[in-house]
Structures are given as C-alpha cells and as structure tokens.
N, C-alpha and C positions, 0 to 999 in steps of 0.2 A: 171360634173364629180364628183363622190362621193369621200369621204375621202379615202375609200378603194382603189379606182382607182388611187389616188394620192400617195399611199404608194410606194416609190421607193427604198426600202431596198432589198439588195440581202441577202439571208439567207442560212445558212448551210455550210459556208466556214471558216474553221479554219486551218491556216497554221503554221508549216509545216505538211505534210501528211506522215505518216510512213507506209511503205510496206515491204514485205519480200525479194523480189528479182527483177531482171530485168524484168522478164515476168509480174509480178504483177504491176510493175511501168507502163509499156506500157498500160496494160489493165485499170488500175485505172486512169491514166491520161485521157484516152478517156472518161471514165465514168464521171470524174469530169468536163471535158469540156462540155459534154452533159448536165450535171446537171446545169452548169452555163447558157447554152443556154436556157434551160427550165425555169430558173428563170427570164430570160429577156422576156419571153412571156407574162408577166404581162402588163396590159394596160399602166402603167406609163412609161414603156420602149418602147413598141411597138409604142406609139404615137410619138416617136422621129424618124423622117424620116431617113431611111438608117442605123440606129444604129444596129438593129438586124442583118441585112444582112452583114454588115462589120465585126461584132464580129464573126458571123458564118464563114465567110471567113478566119478570123484570126485563129480560132480554127482548121479548116481543114488544114490550112497552117502549123500550129505548128506540127500536127501529120504527115503531109507529110515530113516536114523537119526532124523530129525525125527518121522516117523510112529511109530517105536518109543517115542520120548520122550513123545509125546502119549498113547500107549497105556500109559504108565508102565512100560514095559519098559526101565528105566534101565540095568540091568546089561548087557544085550545091546548097547544103544546105546553105552555107555561103552567097551566093548571095541573097537568099530569106530572110535570117535574116537581112542582110544589108538593103534591101528594106523595111522591117518591121520597123527597127529602124529609118529610114529616115523620117517616118511619124510623129515622135515626135520631130524632130530636132528643130523646132521653138518654142517649148513650154518650158519655163524656169522652169516649175514645174518638168519636166522629165529630162531635160539636162541643167545644170547650172554650174557656177563656184563653186568649192568646198566650198568656204566661204559663198555661198548663197544657198546651197543645202537643200531642205526640209528634206532629210534624217538625217541631223545633226542640222539644225536650226529650224525645224518644220515650223510653219506658219510665223515666224518673217520676212522673206524677201518678203512676199507676202501680200501687203496691202489689197487685196480683201478677204483674208482669215483670217485676224486678227479679234479678238473679241474686242469690244469696252471696254475701261477702263483698258487695259493692256499694254499701251504704254511703261511704265517703264520696265516691264518684257521683252517685245520684244526688247527694246533697249539694255538691258543687254545680251540677247541671241545673238544679232548681233555683239556686241562689245567685247565679251569674246573670247579669243583665243581657237580654237578647239584643243583638245588633242586626239591623237590616240596611240595605244599600239601594240606592237608585242612581242611575247614570244617564248622561246625555252625551251625544256626540255632535260635533260640528265640523265642517270642512275647514281645513287649516287656513284657507284664504278668506273665510267668511268673517264678516264684521259683527255677527250675532254675539250679544253679551250674555254670558252665563255666570252670574256672580251673586245672585240673591237666592234666598230659600225658595221664594215663589217660582223661580226658574226651574226648580226641581220637583214641583208638584204636578198633579194631573192638569189637563187643559181646563181653564176656567169656564164658567157658564157661558160667557159671551163668545167663546171660541169652540164650544162643544161640538159644532157641526164639523170641525176639523178632526174630530176623534176618528182614528183609523179603525178599520175592520180587523180587530185582533181577537185573540183567544178569549179574553175575559172583558172585552169592551167593544162597543160598536158606536156608530154615528149617533150623536146626541146623548150617549151614555159613556163618558170617560171613566177610566179607572186608574187607581193609584197602584202601580206595579212595583213591588219590592222583591229583592233577592237577599239571600243570607250572606252573599259575598259579591265582590265587584266582578269576579271572573264570570259567574253565571249571568250577571247583568250585562256585561260586555258582549257575551254571546247572543243574548236576546236582542240586542240592538245592532248586531252585526258590525261591530266596531272594526273599521279598516285602519290599522295602525299607520299605513303609508300616507293616507290622504286626510285622516280625521284626528281631531283632538278628543280626548275623553275627559269628561267632568263627572265628579261623583260626590254624593253627600251620604252621610250616615244617618239613619233613622233609628232612634232608641225609644222604645215604648215607655211612656210615662204611666202614672197610676191609672189614668183613664184608658189609655191604649191597651194596657195589660188585661183589661176586662173585656176587650172586644171578643165577640163570639166568632170562632173560626171553624169552618168546615174542613176536616182533614181528608184530603183525597190522595195523600202520599202513601198508598197502600200497594206496594208491588207484590207479586206472587211469592217472592222470597220471604216477605213478612208473614204472609198467610201460612206458608209451609213451616215456618219456624216457631209459630206461636203455640201450637197444640199437637200433642201426639196421643192418638187413641190408645196406643200400647202402654202409655205411662199413666197410671192412676193418679199420680200427683198433679197431672195437668188438667184434671177434670174441671177445676174452677175456671179455667181459661176457655172452656168449650163454648159458652154463650158468645164470647167475643169472636172466636173463630168462625162461628156460624154467621154472625153479623158481617164479618169481613167478606165471607163468601157471597153474601147477598148484595153487597155494594160494589163488588169487584167488576161486574159488567159495566157500571157507569164509569169506573176508572179506566177500563179498556177503551170505552167510547170516546173519551176526551184525550186519549194518549196517542194521537196520530200526528205526523208531520206530512205535508204534501209538497212535493218538489215544484210543481207548476204554480206560477203566480196567478191564481184564479182571482177574478174580481169579486166573485161571490163564493166564499169559502165554506163548503159544507162541514168541514171538520171543526169549525169554530161555532157552529150553530148551537150545539148542546151546551157548550161552555157559556155562551152568551145568554142562553135561557137560564142557566143556573144563576148568573149574575143578576138577571132581571127579577128573579123570585127570591133571591137570598134574603133580602130585607123583610119580606113577608113571613119568612120562616125564622126570624130572629137571628139571622146570620149576618155578621159585619164583613167577613172576608173569607176567601177560599185559599187554602194551601194546596199546592200541587207540585209535582216534579217538572222541572224544565224539560221542554221537548227538544232542547238543543244538546242535551247529553246523549251519550252513546247507548246507555242502558240504564236499568233501574238501580245499578250499584253506585250511581252518583249521589244517592242519599247518604248522609244528610246535607252535603255541600250544595246539591243541585235543587234545593227547595225554593220555590217562589211563593209570594203572597200577593193576591189580587184583592183590592178593596174597591167596590163600585161606588161612584160618586152620585148616588141616587138622590141626594138632598140638595144639589145645587139649584140655584134659581136666580132671578134678577137681584134678589137681596142677599144672595150668598154665592160669591164667585167660586169659592173652593169648598169642598166637602168638610163638614164638621169633623169627619173621621181623621183629617190631617192633624187636628189638635191633640190626637192621642199619641203623638211622637215629638220628642225633642229632635230637631233637625239641624244639622250643621250647614253652613254656607258651602256651596260647591267648590271643589278644589280640582284644578287641572292636573291630570296624571303626568308626572315628570320624573318617575323613578324613585319616588319618596319611600323611605323605609322607617320603621320604628320598632324599638325593642322595649320601650317603657310603657306600652299599652297594648292590649290585645282585643280583637273582636271575640264574640262569643264562640264562633267556630274554632278559632285558633287556640282559645284558652281551654276549651273542652276536649277537642280532638287533637291530642298531642302525637308527636312522631313515634314515641316509644311508650309502652305500658310500664307498670311498676316493676316488671321483671326484666325490662330491657329489650323486649320483643317489639318489632315494628308493628304499629297498628294499621292494618289494611284499611280500616274504615276512615282513617285520616288522609287517605290518598284520593286523588281525583285526576282524571284524564284532562290535562291542561295543554292546549295547543298540540294535541296528538301524542303526548307523553304522560304516562302515569307518574304523578309526583306527590310528595307530601305537600298538601296545600299551603301550609303556613310558610313554606320556604320559597314559594313562587312569588313573582313580582306582584301579583294580585293580593296574595295573603299579606305581604308586607305593607302594601298600600292600604289594605283594610285596617291594619293596626294604626297606621299613620292618621287615618281619618278619625279614629276613636280619640286619639290624642288631640287632634285638631278641634274636636268637639269640646274636650275638657278645657282647652285653652280659651275657646270662645266663652265658655261658662265662667271661667275665672276672670276674663277681661271683656265683659260685654261691651258691645259698641252702642253708642247713642243713636 
C-alpha cells in the first residue's frame, strides 16, 4: 500500500455549520453526510471491513429520524436514537463519569491516548477540580432579583411550560445548561453589555456529580485525524477508537448547525432534543458538546458546554436531583472583578506558556472577535473570582 493509500484524514469538515433557515438545514445536512460518505471511499477507510456500510446506515438513519421528528413522530424517532446510542455504551471515551470525560479532561484518563513525557501534566489535569459556570442576564432597569442559588438553576417543575425551544431542552423538559467558562455562557445567552447586567455562579461537581455519566459529543474532525495514523505501527492500539469516532461523527455533524432565521419550530434542535429525551433510558445523565456560538472546532477545550436534562422533576420535586451533584455559589453580578489567588479549571490547566516558554495555542480563544489567551480576558479573571467567591462562602456559610 502506498503512503497516499495510508492517508486516513477526513477533509473539509469545520463545525459549526451556519445556514439560513429550516429548509436549508435539512438540505445542507444531507449534503454534509453525503460528503462525509464520499470522504470514506478512500482506500484507507474502505479497507476497514464493514466501516463504510455501517457509517452509511447511520447517515441514512439520521435523516430518517430527522424526518420523523419534523413530522412529530417523536416516539418512533426516539427509539431509533436510543438504539444508536446503545452502540457506544461500553466505550468509556464516549460515555464515562464526568470526572473522567474526554470533553473536560482530554486524553488524561485514557492511557492509550497519552503522549510520552507528559505524566505530570496529565496528573494535574486529573487531580484538579472541574469548574462549570452558569449565567443569567437581566435588563439594567429590571427589578428582577437574582441573588440565590435557586435563581441559577433550571426552570422548576411549576414553570416547566416556560422552558424554551432550545438545543437540549424543550417545552415541559427544562435542562441545566453549564459551560466551562463565563465567556461561552455569555455568548449562549447573547449578553448585551450596553443594556443588560450579567450574573454568574460557579458549579463545582461534588462526589455525587463526579459520577454522573456523560455522553461525549465533542469530537471535531481534527481529533479524528490526529488520533491514529495507519502508517505508524505504534498507533495500532488506537485503531478501535478511531473507527468508533468515525461511526459517531455523522451524529456530531447533525447537531452542529446554527440557523440565522428565528424559526418558531427549529429543525436543527430536533435531534438534540431527542437525545435529551432518551439519555436517561441509556444511563446517560448529561451531554457534552461544543458551543454553536464559536467560530470553529478550535474553540475546544474552552468552548465546551454540558447539558443535563431535568427528567425527574414533578409536583414533589421542583428541581432535578441532578442539581445536587454540584456545589453552587450564589450568583454574582459582573463588575470587572479579578482574582489572582484562585483559578478555574480551564485557567489552571491551560496556561499561556508551556514549560519551554512557548505560547500554548490551545490556551487561546476568539473572544469578542480577537484571539486572546483566555486567562487574561475579563471573563477569565471573573471565572477566577467566582472560584474564590465559592471558597469564601464555604468558609463563612450563611444561616
């Protein structure tokens, strides 16, 4: 086999994909899935027995499920999504405890993916507490009070009908949306600095929350291309994961769209909402995914969101029991706060310079149209402040 035939990169896929409206989403999704199938007709992929056929079946199934959801045949569609998810149940790369999820720890929990010579860095990643954030905005002239932890949770049971039609929640099924930093959260809620105030809380998983089972859908094409090289015999142990990533990537493509037009009934949310409905049946507590507000897939790891469906709320339980898996600080209004004596997980792990003094590109993020080292932005500094705020609350609990 020639070097060309050993080339196992998939090319031309940059997420998220922006389209105008529902109609273009349905059309473009089919085009992207066809493009993906064509990219797998290369010898490096065709030589893997059964791979192309299974991916083709998955692509066809996704389109079939979407059409059923558009036609409001949710029960039929959800059964197919559940069957699709069950294929990845035994793979800890895709479904794992929150504390060991690739979405937040990268390769640290997976010995076969670790690079040699970085044991100290991986140990730090595994032993540093994860930090998540949630924000709310309000008009500056509004009298709305945002001061208690409950104000930062998902909509309670008695207000569930007010749940918006969002990517991972729908009417009567609220979800707890978290981000790994306040910047991504502020983008998700479209914070207008001129007319709105921003309130934020830090969510730190406790022993219970660290065990939540999370579906990892933060799988950009760059991760697939970088994990395994056919030409390198030392990479052979990574091959099964590479194949599994190729199989799940059509689903990642399908949920990675943004639509410009404000549609009342949003087709690009339907598959994500189906995932949330069936997650609990598959033993999944939450779904990790890349924010659709970022410019491209290189927002990883700063642009990761975590969605937890509130499937257990009832007349006797206003808020999901899943909220008890986090230590949550009272909300703080952003006023330019900074802190040097505490750090968020992102800021502690992703430093500006590596041990040789070179700038770490992975530590940068496009913030307000400018690529910056995240820890030096106003948001990165506010993240740190909220961590210290949490520590102060724990040291001086209020009655």
